[in-house]
C-alpha positions in Angstrom: 0.0 0.0 0.0 2.8 2.4 0.8 4.4 1.7 -2.6 1.2 2.5 -4.5 0.8 5.7 -2.4 4.4 6.7 -3.1 3.8 6.3 -6.8 0.7 8.5 -6.6 2.4 11.1 -4.3 5.5 11.3 -6.4 3.4 13.3 -8.9 3.0 15.9 -6.2 6.8 16.1 -5.7 7.3 18.4 -8.7 4.6 20.8 -7.5 6.0 20.9 -4.0 9.5 21.5 -5.3 8.3 24.3 -7.5 6.2 25.9 -4.7 8.8 25.7 -1.9 12.2 24.9 -3.4 14.0 21.6 -3.0 15.5 22.3 0.5 12.3 23.3 2.1 10.4 20.5 0.4 13.0 18.0 1.8 12.4 19.4 5.3 8.6 19.3 4.9 8.8 15.7 3.7 11.0 14.7 6.6 8.4 16.0 9.0 5.6 14.2 7.2 7.7 11.0 7.2 8.4 11.3 11.0 4.7 11.9 11.7 3.8 8.8 9.7 6.3 6.7 11.6 5.0 8.0 14.9 1.4 7.2 13.9 2.4 3.7 12.9 4.2 3.2 16.2 1.3 4.1 18.4 -1.5 2.9 16.2 -3.9 0.8 18.3 -6.0 -0.5 15.4 -5.1 -1.5 11.8 -6.9 1.6 10.3 -4.6 4.0 12.2 -1.6 1.9 11.0 -2.8 2.3 7.4 -3.1 6.1 7.9 0.5 6.1 9.1 1.5 4.1 6.0 -0.2 6.7 3.8 1.9 9.5 5.5 5.1 7.4 5.0 4.1 6.9 1.4 3.7 10.6 0.9 7.1 11.2 2.4 8.8 8.5 0.3 7.1 9.6 -2.9 8.0 13.2 -2.6 11.5 12.5 -1.4 12.0 10.2 -4.4 11.4 13.2 -6.7 13.1 15.8 -4.5 16.4 14.0 -3.7 17.7 14.0 -7.3 16.9 17.7 -7.7 18.5 19.1 -4.5 22.1 19.8 -4.6 
């Protein structure tokens, strides 16, 4: 599920890079990834765990697009 979400969210990576620049986009994605990891850690039910996976997928997808651009 996180892989499919990362593919979908990678399309947003270009927009986020254009709007905020690659360095700020990287910091934003780091925070989103950390939030997703924390949600997965404390998730009491599978639905909360899936929500955390969606956040992690967003982080991975946008970072996948942002990392080659930042220098």
